[in-house]
C-alpha positions as CSV (number, residue, x, y, z in Angstrom):
1,M,200.2,118.6,241.7
2,S,202.3,116.5,239.3
3,A,200.1,113.4,239.8
4,A,197.0,115.5,239.2
5,L,198.5,117.0,236.1
6,I,199.5,113.7,234.4
7,D,196.1,112.2,235.4
8,T,194.2,115.1,233.9
9,A,196.4,114.9,230.8
10,R,195.7,111.2,230.3
11,Q,192.0,111.8,231.0
12,M,191.9,114.5,228.3
13,H,193.9,112.3,225.8
14,A,191.5,109.4,226.3
15,A,188.5,111.7,225.5
16,G,190.1,112.9,222.3
17,V,191.4,116.3,223.5
18,N,194.7,117.2,221.9
19,V,196.7,118.1,225.0
20,I,199.6,120.5,224.8
21,P,202.1,121.8,227.4
22,V,201.9,125.4,228.5
23,R,204.6,127.8,229.6
24,H,204.6,128.6,233.3
25,D,206.0,132.1,233.0
26,G,202.8,134.1,233.2
27,T,202.3,134.3,229.4
28,K,199.9,131.3,229.1
29,A,201.6,130.6,225.7
30,P,202.0,127.0,224.4
31,A,205.4,125.5,225.2
32,L,205.3,123.5,222.0
33,K,206.4,125.2,218.8
34,A,204.2,123.1,216.5
35,W,201.2,123.0,218.8
36,Q,198.8,123.9,216.0
37,S,199.6,120.7,214.0
38,H,201.2,118.3,216.5
39,R,199.0,115.3,217.4
40,T,199.9,114.4,221.0
41,T,200.7,110.8,221.9
42,A,200.6,109.0,225.2
43,A,204.4,109.0,225.2
44,D,204.3,112.8,224.8
45,L,202.2,113.1,228.0
46,D,204.7,111.0,230.0
47,A,207.6,113.1,228.6
48,W,205.9,116.4,229.4
49,F,204.0,115.8,232.7
50,G,205.3,112.5,234.1
51,G,207.6,112.0,237.1
52,D,208.0,113.8,240.4
53,D,209.6,116.8,238.7
54,P,207.7,117.1,235.4
55,R,209.2,119.0,232.5
56,H,206.0,121.1,232.2
57,R,203.7,122.2,235.0
58,A,200.8,123.5,233.0
59,I,198.4,121.8,230.7
60,G,196.4,123.2,227.7
61,A,194.3,122.0,224.8
62,A,194.5,122.8,221.1
63,C,190.9,123.7,220.0
64,G,189.3,122.9,216.7
65,A,189.9,119.8,214.5
66,L,192.8,118.4,216.5
67,S,190.5,117.9,219.4
68,G,187.6,116.5,217.5
69,G,185.8,119.8,216.8
70,L,186.3,121.3,220.3
71,E,185.4,124.9,220.9
72,M,185.6,126.9,224.1
73,L,183.2,129.8,225.0
74,E,184.5,132.3,227.6
75,I,183.0,135.2,229.5
76,E,185.6,137.5,231.0
77,G,185.8,137.6,234.8
78,A,184.9,141.3,235.0
79,H,181.5,140.5,233.3
80,V,180.4,137.2,234.9
81,G,177.5,139.2,236.5
82,L,176.0,139.4,233.0
83,L,175.4,135.6,233.2
84,E,172.1,136.4,234.9
85,D,171.0,138.2,231.7
86,V,172.1,135.1,229.6
87,G,170.0,132.8,231.8
88,R,166.9,135.1,231.6
89,A,167.3,135.3,227.8
90,A,167.6,131.5,227.6
91,G,164.4,131.1,229.6
92,A,162.5,133.7,227.6
93,A,163.6,132.0,224.3
94,G,162.8,128.4,225.5
95,L,166.5,127.6,225.5
96,L,167.0,126.5,229.1
97,E,167.6,122.9,228.1
98,L,170.5,123.9,225.8
99,W,171.9,126.3,228.4
100,E,171.8,123.7,231.2
101,R,173.4,121.1,228.9
102,V,176.3,123.4,228.2
103,N,176.6,124.5,231.9
104,G,176.7,120.9,233.1
105,G,178.8,119.4,230.4
106,W,182.3,120.7,231.0
107,C,182.9,124.1,232.7
108,E,186.0,125.6,234.3
109,R,187.0,128.9,235.9
110,S,190.2,130.9,235.1
111,P,192.4,132.6,237.7
112,S,190.9,136.0,236.7
113,G,187.4,134.8,237.4
114,G,186.3,134.1,233.8
115,V,184.2,131.1,233.0
116,H,185.0,128.6,230.2
117,W,182.5,126.3,228.7
118,F,183.7,123.5,226.4
119,Y,181.6,121.7,223.8
120,R,182.1,119.9,220.5
121,V,180.4,120.9,217.3
122,E,179.0,118.5,214.7
123,G,177.9,119.3,211.1
124,M,180.5,122.0,210.5
125,D,184.1,122.8,210.9
126,V,184.9,124.9,213.9
127,P,186.0,128.3,212.8
128,G,188.8,130.4,214.3
129,N,188.5,132.5,217.4
130,V,185.3,134.7,217.5
131,K,184.6,137.8,219.6
132,L,180.9,137.7,220.5
133,A,180.5,140.7,222.6
134,A,182.4,143.8,223.8
135,T,182.0,146.8,226.0
136,E,181.4,150.4,224.8
137,A,185.2,150.8,224.9
138,R,185.5,147.6,222.8
139,Q,186.9,145.5,225.7
140,T,186.0,141.9,225.3
141,I,183.0,140.5,227.2
142,A,182.7,137.1,225.6
143,E,184.6,135.2,222.9
144,T,185.5,131.8,221.7
145,R,188.6,129.7,221.1
146,G,188.3,127.6,218.0
147,Q,190.5,126.4,215.1
148,G,194.0,127.7,215.6
149,G,193.3,128.7,219.3
150,Q,194.3,127.1,222.6
151,V,193.2,127.3,226.2
152,V,194.8,126.5,229.6
153,L,193.1,123.8,231.6
154,A,192.7,123.0,235.3
155,P,194.6,122.1,237.4
156,S,197.3,124.4,236.0
157,G,198.4,127.0,238.5
158,G,201.5,128.5,240.1
159,T,203.4,130.8,237.8
160,T,201.3,129.9,234.8
161,H,199.1,132.9,235.5
162,K,200.4,136.2,236.6
163,T,198.1,136.1,239.7
164,G,199.6,132.9,240.9
165,R,196.1,131.4,241.2
166,A,195.0,128.1,239.5
167,W,192.4,127.1,237.0
168,E,189.5,125.2,238.6
169,R,187.1,122.6,237.3
170,L,183.5,123.8,238.0
171,D,181.4,121.0,236.5
172,G,181.8,117.9,234.3
173,G,184.9,117.3,232.3
174,P,186.0,115.9,228.9
175,A,184.1,112.6,229.5
176,T,180.8,114.6,229.6
177,V,181.6,117.3,227.1
178,P,178.4,118.1,225.2
179,T,178.1,118.0,221.4
180,L,176.1,120.8,219.7
181,T,174.7,121.0,216.2
182,A,175.7,124.0,214.1
183,A,172.3,125.6,214.8
184,E,172.6,125.0,218.6
185,R,176.1,126.5,218.6
186,E,174.8,129.6,216.8
187,T,171.9,129.8,219.2
188,L,174.2,129.6,222.2
189,H,176.4,132.3,220.7
190,G,173.4,134.5,220.1
191,L,172.7,134.5,223.8
192,F,176.1,136.0,224.4
193,R,176.0,138.3,221.3
194,A,173.0,140.0,223.0
195,L,175.5,141.3,225.6
196,D,177.4,143.2,222.9
197,R,177.6,146.9,223.8
198,A,180.3,148.0,221.3
199,P,179.3,151.0,219.3
200,A,178.9,150.3,215.6
201,R,181.7,152.0,213.6
202,T,180.0,154.6,211.6
203,V,180.6,154.1,207.9
204,E,179.8,156.9,205.6
205,H,178.4,155.3,202.4
206,R,179.8,157.8,200.1
207,P,181.1,156.2,196.9
208,A,183.9,157.7,194.8
209,S,182.8,160.4,192.3
210,T,182.8,158.0,189.4
211,L,180.2,155.9,191.1
212,A,178.0,158.6,192.7
213,P,174.5,159.0,191.3
214,A,173.8,162.4,189.7
215,D,171.4,163.1,192.5
216,G,170.7,161.5,195.9
217,A,171.4,158.1,197.3
218,R,171.3,154.7,195.7
219,P,168.1,152.5,195.7
220,G,169.8,149.9,197.9
221,D,170.7,152.5,200.5
222,L,167.2,154.0,200.5
223,Y,165.6,150.5,200.8
224,A,167.8,149.6,203.8
225,A,166.8,152.9,205.5
226,R,163.1,152.5,204.9
227,T,162.6,148.7,205.4
228,T,162.9,146.6,208.6
229,W,164.2,143.1,208.7
230,D,160.8,141.9,209.9
231,E,159.2,143.4,206.7
232,L,161.7,141.7,204.5
233,L,162.0,138.3,206.0
234,T,158.5,137.5,207.2
235,R,157.0,137.9,203.7
236,H,159.4,135.2,202.6
237,G,158.3,132.7,205.2
238,W,160.9,133.4,207.9
239,Q,159.6,133.3,211.5
240,V,160.8,135.2,214.6
241,H,162.3,132.6,217.0
242,H,163.1,135.0,219.8
243,R,164.5,138.5,220.4
244,A,167.5,139.1,222.7
245,G,168.5,142.7,223.2
246,A,169.3,144.2,219.8
247,E,169.3,140.8,218.1
248,T,166.4,138.9,216.5
249,H,166.8,135.2,216.0
250,W,165.0,133.7,213.0
251,T,163.8,130.3,212.0
252,R,164.0,129.5,208.2
253,P,161.0,128.7,206.1
254,G,159.9,125.0,206.3
255,K,161.2,124.6,209.8
256,S,159.4,124.8,213.1
257,T,160.5,127.4,215.7
258,A,160.6,124.4,218.1
259,E,163.6,123.2,216.1
260,G,165.6,126.3,216.9
261,P,166.8,129.4,215.0
262,S,168.5,129.5,211.6
263,A,169.8,133.1,211.4
264,T,170.2,136.3,213.4
265,T,169.7,139.9,212.5
266,R,170.4,143.3,214.1
267,E,168.3,146.2,212.9
268,D,171.4,148.4,212.8
269,G,173.5,145.6,211.3
270,G,173.2,142.7,208.9
271,L,171.8,139.2,208.5
272,Y,173.9,136.2,209.5
273,V,172.7,132.8,208.4
274,F,174.1,129.6,209.8
275,S,171.7,127.2,208.2
276,T,172.8,125.4,205.0
277,S,169.2,125.0,203.9
278,T,168.3,128.5,202.6
279,A,169.0,130.6,199.6
280,F,171.8,132.3,201.5
281,D,175.4,131.2,201.8
282,P,175.9,130.0,205.3
283,E,178.3,131.7,207.7
284,T,178.2,134.9,205.5
285,P,177.0,138.3,206.5
286,Y,174.5,140.0,204.3
287,S,173.4,143.7,204.2
288,K,169.7,144.4,203.9
289,F,170.0,145.2,200.2
290,G,172.1,142.0,199.7
291,A,169.4,139.9,201.4
292,Y,166.7,141.6,199.3
293,A,168.7,140.8,196.1
294,V,169.0,137.1,197.1
295,L,165.3,136.7,198.1
296,E,163.6,138.5,195.3
297,H,166.1,138.6,192.4
298,G,168.2,135.4,192.7
299,G,171.2,137.4,193.9
300,D,171.3,139.7,190.9
301,H,172.2,143.1,192.5
302,A,171.8,145.0,189.2
303,A,168.2,143.7,188.7
304,A,167.5,144.4,192.4
305,A,168.6,148.0,192.1
306,R,166.5,148.6,189.0
307,A,163.5,147.1,190.6
308,L,163.8,149.2,193.8
309,A,164.2,152.4,191.7
310,A,161.1,151.5,189.8
311,E,159.3,151.0,193.1
312,G,160.2,154.5,194.2
313,F,163.4,153.8,196.2
314,T,165.2,156.8,194.7
315,D,165.2,160.5,195.3
316,R,166.3,161.3,191.7
317,P,163.5,162.7,189.6
318,T,164.6,161.0,186.3
319,G,167.3,158.8,184.8
320,P,168.5,155.3,185.2
321,A,169.4,153.7,188.5
322,A,173.0,154.2,189.7
323,P,175.3,151.3,189.0
324,T,175.8,148.8,191.8
325,V,179.3,148.2,193.3
326,R,179.6,145.0,191.2
327,E,178.6,146.8,188.0
328,A,181.1,149.6,188.7
329,V,183.9,147.1,189.4
330,T,183.4,145.2,186.2
331,Q,182.9,148.3,184.1
332,A,186.0,150.0,185.4
333,P,188.6,150.7,182.7
334,G,190.9,147.7,182.4
335,A,188.9,145.4,184.6
336,V,188.1,141.9,183.5
337,T,184.4,141.2,183.5
338,E,183.7,138.1,185.4
339,A,181.0,136.2,183.6
340,E,179.2,135.2,186.7
341,P,175.7,136.6,187.1
342,P,174.7,135.8,190.6
343,S,171.6,134.0,189.4
344,R,173.7,131.5,187.4
345,P,174.9,128.5,189.3
346,S,178.7,128.5,189.4
347,W,178.9,125.0,187.9
348,S,176.8,125.9,184.8
349,P,178.8,126.7,181.6
350,V,180.1,130.2,181.3
351,D,179.0,132.3,178.3
352,L,182.3,132.8,176.5
353,S,181.1,135.0,173.6
354,A,182.5,138.2,175.0
355,Y,185.9,136.6,175.2
356,L,185.7,135.1,171.8
357,D,184.6,138.3,170.0
358,G,187.1,140.5,171.8
359,T,184.7,142.6,173.8
360,A,186.1,141.3,177.1
361,T,189.6,142.7,177.4
362,A,192.3,141.5,179.7
363,V,193.1,143.4,182.9
364,E,195.9,145.9,182.8
365,P,198.0,147.2,185.7
366,S,196.7,150.6,186.8
367,L,198.6,151.6,190.1
368,M,202.1,151.8,191.5
369,A,203.6,153.7,188.5
370,R,207.3,153.8,187.7
371,T,208.8,157.0,186.4
372,D,208.7,155.5,182.8
373,G,204.9,155.1,183.1
374,V,204.8,151.3,183.6
375,K,202.4,150.3,186.4
376,L,202.6,147.2,188.6
377,L,199.3,146.6,190.4
378,Y,196.1,145.2,188.9
379,P,192.7,146.5,189.8
380,G,190.3,144.0,191.4
381,H,193.1,141.5,192.1
382,V,195.1,140.4,195.1
383,H,198.9,141.0,195.4
384,S,201.6,140.3,197.9
385,V,204.5,142.5,198.9
386,A,206.9,140.6,201.2
387,G,210.3,141.3,202.7
388,E,212.3,141.0,205.9
389,S,211.5,143.0,209.0
390,E,212.5,146.7,208.5
391,S,213.0,146.1,204.8
392,G,210.8,149.0,203.8
393,K,207.8,147.1,202.5
394,S,205.2,149.0,204.5
395,M,206.8,152.3,203.6
396,L,206.7,151.3,199.9
397,M,202.9,150.7,200.2
398,L,202.3,153.9,202.1
399,A,204.1,155.7,199.2
400,V,201.8,154.0,196.7
401,A,198.8,154.9,198.9
402,A,199.9,158.6,199.0
403,Q,200.1,158.5,195.2
404,V,196.5,157.2,194.9
405,L,195.2,159.7,197.4
406,T,196.9,162.6,195.6
407,D,195.4,161.4,192.3
408,G,191.9,161.4,193.7
409,G,191.5,157.7,194.5
410,R,190.1,156.1,197.7
411,V,192.3,153.9,199.9
412,L,191.4,151.3,202.5
413,F,194.3,150.7,204.9
414,M,193.9,147.6,207.2
415,D,196.5,148.1,209.8
416,Y,197.4,145.1,211.9
417,E,201.0,146.2,212.9
418,S,201.3,150.0,213.3
419,D,199.2,152.9,214.6
420,P,197.3,155.9,213.1
421,A,199.8,158.5,214.2
422,T,202.7,156.7,212.3
423,V,200.7,156.0,209.2
424,L,199.2,159.5,208.8
425,D,202.5,161.2,209.5
426,R,204.2,159.2,206.8
427,L,201.3,159.7,204.3
428,V,201.4,163.4,204.7
429,K,205.2,163.6,204.5
430,L,205.0,161.5,201.3
431,G,202.9,164.2,199.8
432,A,199.3,163.1,200.3
433,P,197.2,166.3,200.9
434,V,195.7,166.5,204.3
435,D,192.2,167.0,202.9
436,A,192.6,164.0,200.7
437,V,193.6,161.8,203.6
438,A,190.6,163.1,205.6
439,E,188.1,162.5,202.8
440,R,189.4,159.4,201.0
441,L,191.4,157.3,203.4
442,D,189.5,154.6,205.4
443,Y,191.9,153.5,208.1
444,V,190.9,150.4,210.2
445,Q,192.6,148.4,212.9
446,P,190.7,145.1,212.9
447,E,190.5,143.0,216.1
448,A,188.0,140.5,214.9
449,D,187.4,138.2,211.9
450,P,184.9,140.1,209.6
451,D,182.7,137.0,209.3
452,N,182.8,135.8,212.8
453,G,183.3,138.9,215.0
454,G,180.6,140.8,217.0
455,W,177.8,142.2,215.0
456,S,179.3,145.7,215.2
457,D,182.4,144.5,213.4
458,V,180.4,142.5,210.8
459,S,178.2,145.5,210.1
460,A,181.2,147.8,209.7
461,F,182.9,145.3,207.4
462,L,179.8,145.1,205.2
463,G,179.8,148.9,205.1
464,L,183.3,148.9,203.7
465,L,182.3,146.5,201.0
466,E,179.7,149.0,199.8
467,R,182.5,151.4,198.8
468,R,184.7,151.7,195.7
469,Y,188.4,151.6,196.4
470,A,191.4,152.1,194.1
471,L,193.8,150.5,196.6
472,A,193.4,148.3,199.7
473,V,196.5,147.6,201.9
474,L,196.4,144.8,204.4
475,D,199.5,145.5,206.5
476,G,200.5,142.5,208.6
477,V,199.3,139.1,207.2
478,T,200.6,137.1,210.1
479,E,198.6,139.1,212.7
480,A,195.6,139.1,210.4
481,L,195.6,135.4,210.2
482,S,195.9,135.2,213.9
483,V,192.9,137.4,214.4
484,S,190.9,135.1,212.2
485,G,192.2,132.0,214.0
486,V,194.0,130.7,210.8
487,P,197.3,128.8,211.2
488,S,199.8,130.5,208.9
489,I,201.3,127.1,207.9
490,D,198.0,125.5,206.9
491,N,197.6,125.8,203.1
492,D,193.9,125.0,203.0
493,E,193.1,127.4,205.8
494,V,195.2,130.2,204.3
495,T,193.6,129.7,200.9
496,G,190.1,129.9,202.4
497,W,191.1,133.1,204.3
498,I,192.5,134.8,201.1
499,R,189.2,134.0,199.3
500,R,186.9,135.4,202.0
501,L,188.9,138.5,202.9
502,P,191.5,139.9,200.5
503,R,189.9,138.5,197.3
504,R,186.4,139.4,198.5
505,I,187.5,143.0,199.0
506,A,189.1,143.0,195.6
507,R,186.1,141.6,193.8
508,T,183.5,143.7,195.6
509,T,185.2,147.1,195.7
510,G,187.4,146.9,192.7
511,A,190.5,147.6,194.7
512,A,194.0,146.4,193.9
513,V,194.5,144.6,197.2
514,V,198.1,144.3,198.6
515,M,199.0,142.0,201.5
516,V,202.2,143.1,203.2
517,D,204.0,140.1,204.6
518,H,207.2,138.8,206.0
519,V,209.8,136.4,204.5
520,T,211.9,133.9,206.4
521,K,215.1,135.3,207.9
522,S,217.3,132.7,206.2
523,T,217.9,133.5,202.5
524,E,218.6,129.8,201.8
525,G,215.6,128.1,200.4
526,R,213.5,131.3,200.8
527,G,212.4,131.2,197.1
528,R,209.6,133.5,196.1
529,F,207.4,132.8,199.1
530,A,206.4,134.8,202.1
531,I,206.8,133.1,205.5
532,G,204.3,130.3,206.2
533,A,202.0,128.4,203.8
534,Q,202.9,128.2,200.1
535,A,199.2,129.0,199.5
536,K,200.1,132.7,200.2
537,L,201.6,132.7,196.7
538,S,199.5,130.2,194.9
539,A,196.2,131.8,195.9
540,L,197.2,135.2,194.5
541,D,195.5,136.3,191.3
542,G,197.6,139.4,190.8
543,A,201.3,139.7,191.3
544,S,203.7,139.0,194.2
545,F,206.8,141.2,194.9
546,L,209.9,140.8,197.1
547,V,211.4,143.9,198.6
548,E,215.1,143.9,199.3
549,P,216.9,146.9,200.9
550,L,219.9,148.2,198.9
551,A,220.4,151.2,201.3
552,P,218.8,151.5,204.7
553,L,215.7,153.6,205.4
554,G,215.4,156.0,208.3
555,V,215.0,159.6,209.3
556,G,217.8,161.7,207.7
557,M,218.7,158.9,205.3
558,A,218.2,158.2,201.6
559,G,217.0,154.6,201.4
560,K,216.9,152.4,198.3
561,L,214.9,149.2,197.7
562,A,215.0,146.6,195.0
563,V,211.5,145.4,194.0
564,R,211.5,142.0,192.4
565,I,208.5,140.1,191.0
566,G,208.0,136.5,191.9
567,K,204.6,135.8,190.3
568,D,202.5,137.6,187.7
569,R,199.3,135.8,187.1
570,P,197.9,138.2,184.4
571,G,201.4,138.4,182.8
572,R,201.4,142.1,182.1
573,V,204.2,143.3,184.4
574,R,207.0,140.8,183.7
575,P,207.7,142.1,180.1
576,H,208.7,145.4,181.7
577,G,211.1,143.8,184.2
578,G,214.9,143.5,184.2
579,S,217.2,140.6,185.0
580,W,215.9,137.2,186.1
581,R,217.5,135.6,189.2
582,K,217.8,131.8,188.9
583,S,218.2,131.2,192.7
584,D,214.7,132.3,193.6
585,R,213.1,132.7,190.1
586,T,212.4,136.4,190.7
587,Q,212.9,139.3,188.3
588,A,213.9,142.8,188.9
589,V,210.9,145.1,188.2
590,A,211.6,148.4,190.0
591,V,214.0,150.3,192.2
592,A,212.4,152.5,195.0
593,L,214.2,155.5,196.2
594,I,212.8,156.8,199.6
595,D,214.7,160.0,200.6
596,S,214.1,161.1,204.2
597,T,217.1,163.4,204.4
598,D,214.7,166.4,204.9
599,P,212.8,165.6,208.2
600,S,209.7,167.5,207.0
601,R,209.1,165.4,204.0
602,I,209.8,162.0,202.3
603,V,210.5,162.0,198.6
604,F,209.5,158.8,196.8
605,T,210.6,157.7,193.4
606,L,209.9,154.4,191.7
607,E,212.4,153.8,188.8
608,A,212.7,151.1,186.2
609,P,215.5,148.5,187.1
610,A,218.8,148.8,185.3
611,R,218.8,146.7,182.1
612,E,221.4,144.1,182.9
613,V,222.9,142.2,180.1
614,A,222.0,138.5,180.0
615,P,224.9,136.3,181.2
616,E,225.4,134.6,177.8
617,V,225.4,137.9,176.0
618,H,227.8,139.3,178.5
619,A,230.2,136.4,178.1
620,A,230.1,136.7,174.3
621,Q,230.9,140.4,174.5
622,V,233.9,139.7,176.9
623,D,235.3,137.1,174.4
624,A,235.0,139.5,171.5
625,D,236.7,142.3,173.5
626,R,239.5,140.0,174.4
627,R,240.1,138.9,170.8
628,A,240.2,142.6,169.7
629,A,242.7,143.4,172.5
630,V,245.0,140.5,171.4
631,L,244.9,141.5,167.8
632,A,245.5,145.2,168.6
633,W,248.5,144.4,170.8
634,V,250.1,142.1,168.1
635,R,249.5,144.8,165.5
636,D,251.0,147.7,167.6
637,C,253.9,145.7,169.1
638,P,257.3,146.9,167.7
639,S,258.3,143.3,167.2
640,P,256.3,140.0,167.0
641,P,255.4,139.2,170.6
642,T,255.6,135.9,172.5
643,L,252.6,134.3,174.2
644,N,253.9,135.5,177.6
645,S,254.2,139.1,176.5
646,I,250.6,139.0,175.0
647,C,249.3,137.6,178.3
648,S,251.1,140.3,180.2
649,A,249.7,143.1,178.0
650,V,246.1,142.0,177.7
651,P,243.9,142.4,180.9
652,G,242.3,139.3,182.3
653,R,243.2,135.8,183.3
654,K,246.2,134.3,181.6
655,Q,244.4,131.0,180.8
656,D,241.6,133.0,179.0
657,T,244.1,135.0,177.0
658,T,246.0,131.9,176.1
659,A,242.8,130.2,174.9
660,T,242.0,133.3,172.8
661,V,245.4,133.3,171.1
662,R,245.1,129.6,170.2
663,E,241.6,130.3,168.7
664,L,243.0,133.1,166.6
665,V,245.9,131.0,165.4
666,E,243.5,128.2,164.5
667,A,241.3,130.7,162.7
668,G,244.2,132.0,160.7
669,Q,243.8,135.5,162.2
670,L,247.3,135.1,163.8
671,L,250.4,133.5,162.3
672,T,253.3,132.0,164.3
673,S,257.0,131.7,163.7
674,P,259.9,130.2,165.7
675,G,261.7,132.7,168.0
676,P,264.9,132.8,170.0
677,N,265.3,130.2,172.8
678,R,262.6,128.0,171.4
679,S,259.9,130.7,171.8
680,T,257.0,131.2,169.5
681,L,256.4,134.6,167.9
682,H,253.0,135.9,166.8
683,H,252.2,138.3,163.9
684,L,249.3,139.3,161.7
685,P,248.9,137.9,158.2
686,A,250.4,140.2,155.6
């Protein structure tokens, strides 16, 4: 086994696969802490797998860029019978050559009976792990391992897997791994997406009252309900490449169907384009109305809505079309209007007239109010609330969510760490009315990246973006990054993730988005940052906060948290803060009181921080008090006192009092005269 292991490791290394050691304790986890960034050397292989008694007995590969764009596609062992459907779909679509190339390139079987296909991708960066298909119970059928993911390789065995069985090579190997174009990759994935049986999460497209039309549905909703993808796309030159289950694969205008598909649609879902040669942004889901706006109005959603209303896509008898989500976001009180009409290229000069004439006003905080009325969260911007484990950061945001629900706002809660029972129990105990929670809370537990998951997840995410939210909480940044296959220490990857998930939600729905995150356990060098990439702070366009427990939280306890601000991009919160801490450059901005002494309810109060005197002002005041105390003692003393008696009578350090006496003598406010035994007496001027 040891000889086969080192031989395989060297074979992988020679083929450009970044080999990593794997723990042989049944977890299948990497045995290398920095496996997502470490570039393995030949010396590493000898150290890990060499000798008669190797240090590690299981081998794995880091997928993605470290292995030259390597991606692994897997079908779970319980569903390998569906491969017959995949083969039939490939034959019907004229894709047998692609399917056979992947099958014969590099294929392995896992101990649980699943099949792994390996291939490299050219023309694009391999994204994170993607769930392609799931059962009605949302159990995985097929998924990929990409950037930030890893896979165990044959001939690993023994205690590496809980069954004790080994991974097996079925065909080919790293020397014959196929290379797919971006289009071929998407075509291959489409064959497996057709296996998806997960029910689409029903999303009620009911906007908040401030956005609701006076009567009926919005034009975009009616258009989507009355128009098929075939009707929309074919009149713009798109051709059906093939149909597989609920999916239709499309070839873009100007391209022959023999050259492969360029996009996929589901009638009950959205459009997903992977070609870079269309009017659409690649690797981005589009709703039917969004696609219509791009194809017929250059991406201008407002113009698209007006045109549809004029064409009869409205059930209102009279009146102007309802505002789109983008219009509502930018017209909300206190929101900054982004001068970026979708039809204008982003590199063309921005019209600054609204900023110069004062009609475009700066954003103001509108949520998370202190008892003095000062608010800390900006609408349409991304924030961070970070703290140690059990510091109360999640409870703090649940308290803010309860305030929003009570005040009539809608909340999106993306829960990567807890469960519905805990979240709802706390919201109700924090005072959120049960009917408000039922009507205005959208609670989700994401298990897939919104851009790369199965179509049911993509469709559900697009539905959320159609709504208007006051607050969106993403609880569990580390787990959210993992779900999207993003390494938490990679600044570029984290920046991209913030742009396409938290910031996208903020810009589209108008929500104040808050990412709840962890800080490092060590306070030394922690600074203002959450754990992981520095980009978690730099990519924020709202404010970042640190939460520090002053008194523990718990049932039957009255907890107390210090809330400190580390970054304030718009600059409207800091002026209302307290003392500035030099060690981490944070500023006290609030004190949260969370009283759970009554088991039936939680009382939340957010107070302004105590106004602490600046150090230099405090020192000056101490000096003044000391001078006054010295002069008062000399004045009230029955006889002129010596220096020792003054130091004994005035509180404080002797050296400080001595220095003050000398200053007063030099200033002429105290006079001296010789005393007995060579002492010096002090008295006030006559």
